[in-house]
MARPA-31020 format. One record per residue: residue number from 1; residue in three letters; chain; x, y, z of N, C-alpha, C, O in turn. Coordinates in pm, whole numbers, plus 50000, padded with zeros to 5 digits. Atoms other than C-alpha are relative to their C-alpha. Layout:
<atoms>
<atom seq="NUM" type="ALA" mol="A" n_u="X" n_v="Y" n_w="Z" ca_u="X" ca_v="Y" ca_w="Z" c_u="X" c_v="Y" c_w="Z" o_u="X" o_v="Y" o_w="Z"/>
...
</atoms>
This chain:
<atoms>
<atom seq="1" type="ASN" mol="A" n_u="49832" n_v="50117" n_w="50039" ca_u="73950" ca_v="36026" ca_w="81546" c_u="49906" c_v="49971" c_w="49946" o_u="49989" o_v="49900" o_w="49890"/>
<atom seq="2" type="SER" mol="A" n_u="50027" n_v="50149" n_w="50050" ca_u="73673" ca_v="35814" ca_w="81369" c_u="49980" c_v="50026" c_w="49827" o_u="49994" o_v="50123" o_w="49753"/>
<atom seq="3" type="PHE" mol="A" n_u="49972" n_v="50072" n_w="50130" ca_u="73650" ca_v="35662" ca_w="81052" c_u="49837" c_v="50105" c_w="49888" o_u="49828" o_v="50155" o_w="49776"/>
<atom seq="4" type="TYR" mol="A" n_u="50156" n_v="49904" n_w="50092" ca_u="73236" ca_v="35845" ca_w="80973" c_u="50052" c_v="50129" c_w="50033" o_u="49986" o_v="50211" o_w="49969"/>
<atom seq="5" type="ASP" mol="A" n_u="49998" n_v="49825" n_w="49987" ca_u="73381" ca_v="36208" ca_w="81091" c_u="50140" c_v="50000" c_w="49868" o_u="50152" o_v="50102" o_w="49800"/>
<atom seq="6" type="ILE" mol="A" n_u="49906" n_v="49971" n_w="50132" ca_u="73678" ca_v="36160" ca_w="80811" c_u="49911" c_v="50000" c_w="49819" o_u="49917" o_v="50061" o_w="49712"/>
<atom seq="7" type="VAL" mol="A" n_u="50157" n_v="49999" n_w="50138" ca_u="73359" ca_v="36057" ca_w="80555" c_u="49983" c_v="50095" c_w="49975" o_u="50033" o_v="50156" o_w="49881"/>
<atom seq="8" type="THR" mol="A" n_u="50061" n_v="49875" n_w="50030" ca_u="73175" ca_v="36328" ca_w="80609" c_u="50071" c_v="50114" c_w="49978" o_u="50029" o_v="50202" o_w="49903"/>
<atom seq="9" type="THR" mol="A" n_u="49944" n_v="49824" n_w="50041" ca_u="73409" ca_v="36623" ca_w="80607" c_u="50056" c_v="49965" c_w="49871" o_u="50088" o_v="50057" o_w="49796"/>
<atom seq="10" type="LEU" mol="A" n_u="49933" n_v="50029" n_w="50141" ca_u="73547" ca_v="36440" ca_w="80302" c_u="49875" c_v="50026" c_w="49852" o_u="49896" o_v="50059" o_w="49736"/>
<atom seq="11" type="LEU" mol="A" n_u="50070" n_v="50005" n_w="50091" ca_u="73208" ca_v="36423" ca_w="80145" c_u="49917" c_v="50169" c_w="50011" o_u="49860" o_v="50208" o_w="49910"/>
<atom seq="12" type="PHE" mol="A" n_u="50063" n_v="49875" n_w="50005" ca_u="73062" ca_v="36780" ca_w="80239" c_u="50132" c_v="50102" c_w="49912" o_u="50105" o_v="50199" o_w="49841"/>
<atom seq="13" type="GLY" mol="A" n_u="49936" n_v="49915" n_w="50051" ca_u="73379" ca_v="36923" ca_w="80124" c_u="50028" c_v="50018" c_w="49829" o_u="50065" o_v="50106" o_w="49752"/>
<atom seq="14" type="LEU" mol="A" n_u="50044" n_v="50026" n_w="50147" ca_u="73320" ca_v="36778" ca_w="79800" c_u="49855" c_v="50103" c_w="50009" o_u="49859" o_v="50216" o_w="49959"/>
<atom seq="15" type="LEU" mol="A" n_u="50112" n_v="49890" n_w="50098" ca_u="72964" ca_v="36950" ca_w="79766" c_u="50088" c_v="50082" c_w="50030" o_u="50162" o_v="50095" o_w="49933"/>
<atom seq="16" type="GLY" mol="A" n_u="49974" n_v="49862" n_w="50016" ca_u="73117" ca_v="37251" ca_w="79886" c_u="50082" c_v="50059" c_w="49856" o_u="50080" o_v="50174" o_w="49813"/>
<atom seq="17" type="TYR" mol="A" n_u="49919" n_v="49944" n_w="50134" ca_u="73351" ca_v="37248" ca_w="79553" c_u="49936" c_v="49955" c_w="49903" o_u="49974" o_v="49979" o_w="49789"/>
<atom seq="18" type="VAL" mol="A" n_u="50103" n_v="49999" n_w="50118" ca_u="73092" ca_v="37141" ca_w="79358" c_u="49871" c_v="50095" c_w="49970" o_u="49794" o_v="50139" o_w="49885"/>
<atom seq="19" type="MET" mol="A" n_u="50159" n_v="49832" n_w="50024" ca_u="72843" ca_v="37401" ca_w="79456" c_u="50127" c_v="50129" c_w="49977" o_u="50090" o_v="50224" o_w="49909"/>
<atom seq="20" type="ILE" mol="A" n_u="49891" n_v="49915" n_w="50063" ca_u="73206" ca_v="37618" ca_w="79418" c_u="49956" c_v="50034" c_w="49848" o_u="49892" o_v="50121" o_w="49789"/>
<atom seq="21" type="LYS" mol="A" n_u="50014" n_v="50020" n_w="50175" ca_u="73212" ca_v="37526" ca_w="79065" c_u="49904" c_v="49993" c_w="49884" o_u="49923" o_v="49982" o_w="49763"/>
<atom seq="22" type="THR" mol="A" n_u="50135" n_v="49993" n_w="50089" ca_u="72850" ca_v="37536" ca_w="78947" c_u="49958" c_v="50149" c_w="50069" o_u="49849" o_v="50205" o_w="50051"/>
<atom seq="23" type="ARG" mol="A" n_u="50072" n_v="49910" n_w="49937" ca_u="72822" ca_v="37814" ca_w="79142" c_u="49875" c_v="50069" c_w="50065" o_u="49836" o_v="50186" o_w="50074"/>
<atom seq="24" type="TYR" mol="A" n_u="50098" n_v="50000" n_w="49894" ca_u="72548" ca_v="37742" ca_w="79358" c_u="50038" c_v="50078" c_w="50149" o_u="50140" o_v="50044" o_w="50209"/>
<atom seq="25" type="PRO" mol="A" n_u="50039" n_v="49976" n_w="49886" ca_u="72460" ca_v="37946" ca_w="79673" c_u="50027" c_v="49886" c_w="50114" o_u="49965" o_v="49781" o_w="50121"/>
<atom seq="26" type="ARG" mol="A" n_u="50046" n_v="50093" n_w="49892" ca_u="72549" ca_v="37781" ca_w="79986" c_u="49984" c_v="50070" c_w="50103" o_u="49987" o_v="50001" o_w="50206"/>
<atom seq="27" type="ALA" mol="A" n_u="50089" n_v="49990" n_w="49852" ca_u="72424" ca_v="37996" ca_w="80257" c_u="49892" c_v="49928" c_w="49985" o_u="49938" o_v="49840" o_w="50057"/>
<atom seq="28" type="PRO" mol="A" n_u="50054" n_v="50024" n_w="50057" ca_u="72130" ca_v="37848" ca_w="80148" c_u="49980" c_v="49830" c_w="50134" o_u="49933" o_v="49813" o_w="50247"/>
<atom seq="29" type="LEU" mol="A" n_u="49995" n_v="50080" n_w="49911" ca_u="72200" ca_v="37492" ca_w="80237" c_u="50065" c_v="49984" c_w="50170" o_u="50035" o_v="49885" o_w="50237"/>
<atom seq="30" type="LEU" mol="A" n_u="49949" n_v="49980" n_w="49880" ca_u="72389" ca_v="37585" ca_w="80573" c_u="49865" c_v="50034" c_w="50080" o_u="49839" o_v="49942" o_w="50157"/>
<atom seq="31" type="VAL" mol="A" n_u="50076" n_v="49977" n_w="50002" ca_u="72076" ca_v="37756" ca_w="80656" c_u="49906" c_v="49898" c_w="49985" o_u="49837" o_v="49893" o_w="50086"/>
<atom seq="32" type="GLY" mol="A" n_u="50095" n_v="50159" n_w="49961" ca_u="71857" ca_v="37419" ca_w="80604" c_u="50065" c_v="49929" c_w="50069" o_u="50001" o_v="49854" o_w="50143"/>
<atom seq="33" type="MET" mol="A" n_u="50018" n_v="50130" n_w="49918" ca_u="72059" ca_v="37212" ca_w="80760" c_u="50022" c_v="50035" c_w="50170" o_u="50031" o_v="49958" o_w="50266"/>
<atom seq="34" type="VAL" mol="A" n_u="50015" n_v="49932" n_w="49810" ca_u="72071" ca_v="37446" ca_w="81112" c_u="49892" c_v="50013" c_w="50051" o_u="49878" o_v="49983" o_w="50170"/>
<atom seq="35" type="LEU" mol="A" n_u="50155" n_v="50000" n_w="50017" ca_u="71673" ca_v="37518" ca_w="81049" c_u="49921" c_v="49870" c_w="50004" o_u="49816" o_v="49856" o_w="50067"/>
<atom seq="36" type="GLY" mol="A" n_u="50092" n_v="50101" n_w="50050" ca_u="71567" ca_v="37182" ca_w="80921" c_u="49941" c_v="49925" c_w="50108" o_u="49821" o_v="49900" o_w="50100"/>
<atom seq="37" type="LYS" mol="A" n_u="50064" n_v="50038" n_w="49937" ca_u="71546" ca_v="37007" ca_w="81247" c_u="49928" c_v="50041" c_w="50080" o_u="49843" o_v="49958" o_w="50110"/>
<atom seq="38" type="ALA" mol="A" n_u="50050" n_v="49908" n_w="50002" ca_u="71413" ca_v="37268" ca_w="81397" c_u="49780" c_v="50050" c_w="49966" o_u="49680" o_v="50077" o_w="50033"/>
<atom seq="39" type="ALA" mol="A" n_u="50164" n_v="49965" n_w="50051" ca_u="71083" ca_v="37330" ca_w="81125" c_u="49987" c_v="49799" c_w="49975" o_u="49879" o_v="49782" o_w="49919"/>
<atom seq="40" type="GLU" mol="A" n_u="50063" n_v="50131" n_w="50023" ca_u="71035" ca_v="36944" ca_w="81086" c_u="49930" c_v="49953" c_w="50121" o_u="49825" o_v="49889" o_w="50109"/>
<atom seq="41" type="LEU" mol="A" n_u="50043" n_v="50014" n_w="49842" ca_u="70988" ca_v="36917" ca_w="81510" c_u="49864" c_v="50113" c_w="50019" o_u="49777" o_v="50113" o_w="50106"/>
<atom seq="42" type="ASN" mol="A" n_u="50134" n_v="49965" n_w="49936" ca_u="70743" ca_v="37170" ca_w="81461" c_u="49866" c_v="50018" c_w="49893" o_u="49756" o_v="50062" o_w="49924"/>
<atom seq="43" type="PHE" mol="A" n_u="50077" n_v="50079" n_w="50076" ca_u="70574" ca_v="37065" ca_w="81154" c_u="49922" c_v="49920" c_w="50036" o_u="49799" o_v="49933" o_w="50032"/>
<atom seq="44" type="HIS" mol="A" n_u="50106" n_v="50134" n_w="49939" ca_u="70469" ca_v="36729" ca_w="81302" c_u="49926" c_v="50069" c_w="50088" o_u="49804" o_v="50062" o_w="50073"/>
<atom seq="45" type="LEU" mol="A" n_u="50126" n_v="49961" n_w="49915" ca_u="70335" ca_v="36937" ca_w="81614" c_u="49909" c_v="50015" c_w="49945" o_u="49812" o_v="49940" o_w="49960"/>
<atom seq="46" type="SER" mol="A" n_u="50096" n_v="49938" n_w="50049" ca_u="70145" ca_v="37172" ca_w="81382" c_u="49869" c_v="49831" c_w="49929" o_u="49746" o_v="49822" o_w="49930"/>
<atom seq="47" type="VAL" mol="A" n_u="50079" n_v="50099" n_w="50073" ca_u="70013" ca_v="36832" ca_w="81203" c_u="49903" c_v="49936" c_w="50114" o_u="49781" o_v="49920" o_w="50104"/>
<atom seq="48" type="GLN" mol="A" n_u="50074" n_v="50044" n_w="49895" ca_u="69957" ca_v="36679" ca_w="81572" c_u="49883" c_v="50055" c_w="50063" o_u="49794" o_v="49980" o_w="50103"/>
<atom seq="49" type="LEU" mol="A" n_u="50081" n_v="49921" n_w="49973" ca_u="69749" ca_v="36972" ca_w="81678" c_u="49880" c_v="50002" c_w="49934" o_u="49775" o_v="49979" o_w="49993"/>
<atom seq="50" type="PHE" mol="A" n_u="50114" n_v="49948" n_w="50047" ca_u="69520" ca_v="37058" ca_w="81417" c_u="49994" c_v="49899" c_w="49891" o_u="49906" o_v="49946" o_w="49818"/>
<atom seq="51" type="GLY" mol="A" n_u="49963" n_v="50097" n_w="50088" ca_u="69580" ca_v="36781" ca_w="81180" c_u="50000" c_v="49996" c_w="49861" o_u="50071" o_v="50091" o_w="49827"/>
<atom seq="52" type="ASN" mol="A" n_u="49913" n_v="49975" n_w="50089" ca_u="69621" ca_v="36736" ca_w="80838" c_u="49942" c_v="50095" c_w="49881" o_u="49988" o_v="50102" o_w="49767"/>
<atom seq="53" type="PHE" mol="A" n_u="50008" n_v="49906" n_w="50032" ca_u="69416" ca_v="37015" ca_w="80751" c_u="50069" c_v="50206" c_w="50081" o_u="50024" o_v="50320" o_w="50094"/>
<atom seq="54" type="PHE" mol="A" n_u="49930" n_v="49834" n_w="49926" ca_u="69678" ca_v="37313" ca_w="80933" c_u="50007" c_v="50104" c_w="49839" o_u="49983" o_v="50225" o_w="49832"/>
<atom seq="55" type="LEU" mol="A" n_u="49967" n_v="49878" n_w="50142" ca_u="69744" ca_v="37477" ca_w="80553" c_u="49882" c_v="50087" c_w="49987" o_u="49904" o_v="50194" o_w="49930"/>
<atom seq="56" type="LEU" mol="A" n_u="50110" n_v="49911" n_w="50017" ca_u="69384" ca_v="37629" ca_w="80567" c_u="50032" c_v="50129" c_w="50128" o_u="50012" o_v="50250" o_w="50111"/>
<atom seq="57" type="ARG" mol="A" n_u="49969" n_v="49925" n_w="49902" ca_u="69488" ca_v="37787" ca_w="80887" c_u="49989" c_v="50185" c_w="49931" o_u="49885" o_v="50176" o_w="49865"/>
<atom seq="58" type="PRO" mol="A" n_u="49993" n_v="49886" n_w="50043" ca_u="69523" ca_v="38207" ca_w="80760" c_u="50187" c_v="50028" c_w="49993" o_u="50252" o_v="50082" o_w="49903"/>
<atom seq="59" type="ILE" mol="A" n_u="49844" n_v="50016" n_w="50010" ca_u="69904" ca_v="38173" ca_w="80848" c_u="50035" c_v="49922" c_w="49943" o_u="50079" o_v="49975" o_w="49841"/>
<atom seq="60" type="ALA" mol="A" n_u="49917" n_v="50086" n_w="50042" ca_u="70037" ca_v="37874" ca_w="80741" c_u="49957" c_v="49979" c_w="49843" o_u="50002" o_v="49901" o_w="49759"/>
<atom seq="61" type="LEU" mol="A" n_u="49992" n_v="50063" n_w="50145" ca_u="69861" ca_v="37923" ca_w="80427" c_u="50030" c_v="50125" c_w="49921" o_u="50013" o_v="50130" o_w="49799"/>
<atom seq="62" type="THR" mol="A" n_u="49896" n_v="49906" n_w="50044" ca_u="70042" ca_v="38249" ca_w="80379" c_u="50134" c_v="49980" c_w="49982" o_u="50217" o_v="50050" o_w="49925"/>
<atom seq="63" type="ILE" mol="A" n_u="49848" n_v="50023" n_w="49965" ca_u="70337" ca_v="38114" ca_w="80444" c_u="50034" c_v="49911" c_w="49889" o_u="50125" o_v="49926" o_w="49807"/>
<atom seq="64" type="PHE" mol="A" n_u="50003" n_v="50147" n_w="50109" ca_u="70285" ca_v="37786" ca_w="80233" c_u="49990" c_v="50124" c_w="49854" o_u="50092" o_v="50157" o_w="49794"/>
<atom seq="65" type="ILE" mol="A" n_u="49977" n_v="49930" n_w="50134" ca_u="70226" ca_v="38009" ca_w="79934" c_u="50040" c_v="50082" c_w="49982" o_u="50007" o_v="50133" o_w="49874"/>
<atom seq="66" type="LEU" mol="A" n_u="49898" n_v="49929" n_w="50074" ca_u="70486" ca_v="38254" ca_w="79947" c_u="50105" c_v="49886" c_w="49993" o_u="50190" o_v="49914" o_w="49909"/>
<atom seq="67" type="LEU" mol="A" n_u="49895" n_v="50054" n_w="49994" ca_u="70722" ca_v="37943" ca_w="80017" c_u="49963" c_v="49902" c_w="49810" o_u="50060" o_v="49862" o_w="49746"/>
<atom seq="68" type="VAL" mol="A" n_u="50024" n_v="50031" n_w="50120" ca_u="70550" ca_v="37798" ca_w="79664" c_u="50038" c_v="50129" c_w="49921" o_u="50127" o_v="50097" o_w="49842"/>
<atom seq="69" type="LEU" mol="A" n_u="49956" n_v="49887" n_w="50080" ca_u="70604" ca_v="38166" ca_w="79492" c_u="50161" c_v="50004" c_w="49992" o_u="50219" o_v="50002" o_w="49883"/>
<atom seq="70" type="GLY" mol="A" n_u="49842" n_v="49998" n_w="49988" ca_u="70975" ca_v="38176" ca_w="79588" c_u="50013" c_v="49888" c_w="49963" o_u="49926" o_v="49893" o_w="49876"/>
<atom seq="71" type="LEU" mol="A" n_u="49981" n_v="50108" n_w="50030" ca_u="71049" ca_v="37844" ca_w="79514" c_u="49948" c_v="50025" c_w="49784" o_u="50005" o_v="50070" o_w="49684"/>
<atom seq="72" type="THR" mol="A" n_u="50057" n_v="49932" n_w="50182" ca_u="70851" ca_v="37897" ca_w="79135" c_u="50032" c_v="50120" c_w="49873" o_u="50058" o_v="50113" o_w="49753"/>
<atom seq="73" type="LEU" mol="A" n_u="50013" n_v="49868" n_w="50061" ca_u="70853" ca_v="38250" ca_w="79040" c_u="50183" c_v="50023" c_w="49915" o_u="50218" o_v="50081" o_w="49812"/>
<atom seq="74" type="PRO" mol="A" n_u="49803" n_v="49995" n_w="50094" ca_u="71309" ca_v="38201" ca_w="78966" c_u="49964" c_v="49913" c_w="49903" o_u="49981" o_v="49977" o_w="49799"/>
<atom seq="75" type="VAL" mol="A" n_u="50032" n_v="50131" n_w="50092" ca_u="71216" ca_v="37915" ca_w="78760" c_u="49892" c_v="50050" c_w="49881" o_u="49948" o_v="50037" o_w="49772"/>
<atom seq="76" type="LEU" mol="A" n_u="50048" n_v="49936" n_w="50096" ca_u="70961" ca_v="38068" ca_w="78535" c_u="50040" c_v="50145" c_w="49934" o_u="50027" o_v="50165" o_w="49813"/>
<atom seq="77" type="LEU" mol="A" n_u="49925" n_v="49910" n_w="50021" ca_u="71126" ca_v="38401" ca_w="78537" c_u="50160" c_v="49979" c_w="49906" o_u="50203" o_v="50057" o_w="49822"/>
<atom seq="78" type="ALA" mol="A" n_u="49894" n_v="50054" n_w="50091" ca_u="71447" ca_v="38217" ca_w="78390" c_u="49978" c_v="49965" c_w="49867" o_u="50051" o_v="49987" o_w="49771"/>
<atom seq="79" type="ARG" mol="A" n_u="50035" n_v="50081" n_w="50136" ca_u="71228" ca_v="38013" ca_w="78126" c_u="49956" c_v="50141" c_w="49894" o_u="49996" o_v="50174" o_w="49782"/>
<atom seq="80" type="ARG" mol="A" n_u="50005" n_v="49829" n_w="50092" ca_u="71090" ca_v="38380" ca_w="78014" c_u="50103" c_v="50098" c_w="49946" o_u="50101" o_v="50165" o_w="49843"/>
<atom seq="81" type="ARG" mol="A" n_u="49863" n_v="49944" n_w="50047" ca_u="71431" ca_v="38523" ca_w="78021" c_u="50025" c_v="49918" c_w="49823" o_u="50020" o_v="49964" o_w="49709"/>
<atom seq="82" type="LYS" mol="A" n_u="49922" n_v="50098" n_w="50128" ca_u="71554" ca_v="38238" ca_w="77757" c_u="49897" c_v="50029" c_w="49885" o_u="49902" o_v="50065" o_w="49768"/>
<atom seq="83" type="GLY" mol="A" n_u="50106" n_v="50008" n_w="50161" ca_u="71261" ca_v="38230" ca_w="77561" c_u="50016" c_v="50146" c_w="49887" o_u="50002" o_v="50154" o_w="49765"/>
<atom seq="84" type="ARG" mol="A" n_u="50029" n_v="49921" n_w="50087" ca_u="71296" ca_v="38599" ca_w="77501" c_u="50125" c_v="50030" c_w="49949" o_u="50120" o_v="50131" o_w="49879"/>
<atom seq="85" type="GLN" mol="A" n_u="49906" n_v="49965" n_w="50043" ca_u="71663" ca_v="38599" ca_w="77419" c_u="50022" c_v="49886" c_w="49880" o_u="50114" o_v="49899" o_w="49800"/>
<atom seq="86" type="ALA" mol="A" n_u="50001" n_v="50071" n_w="50137" ca_u="71568" ca_v="38270" ca_w="77153" c_u="49986" c_v="50081" c_w="49904" o_u="50051" o_v="50086" o_w="49799"/>
<atom seq="87" type="HIS" mol="A" n_u="50135" n_v="49930" n_w="50144" ca_u="71298" ca_v="38515" ca_w="76964" c_u="50127" c_v="50122" c_w="49957" o_u="50132" o_v="50185" o_w="49852"/>
<atom seq="88" type="ALA" mol="A" n_u="49969" n_v="49848" n_w="50055" ca_u="71542" ca_v="38796" ca_w="76970" c_u="50086" c_v="49992" c_w="49906" o_u="50125" o_v="50094" o_w="49849"/>
</atoms>
């Protein structure tokens, strides 16, 4: 019953509507909101325990590489497909 709750609900409703219209999946946003706090907490804990070089540890480096590939590969493949369609 507070103004903040109403504004928050309206903003997330608007965000959901825009995501539906642009065919953007809503599940990753939900997973990010649920797991974001835990991921941030564990990230800060890792930095405190291992310093700024914790990415040099094998498991952390593997996860980081997979993260970078997961973020860049779809963009690169989409560009490649668009390039092929333009030449055809």
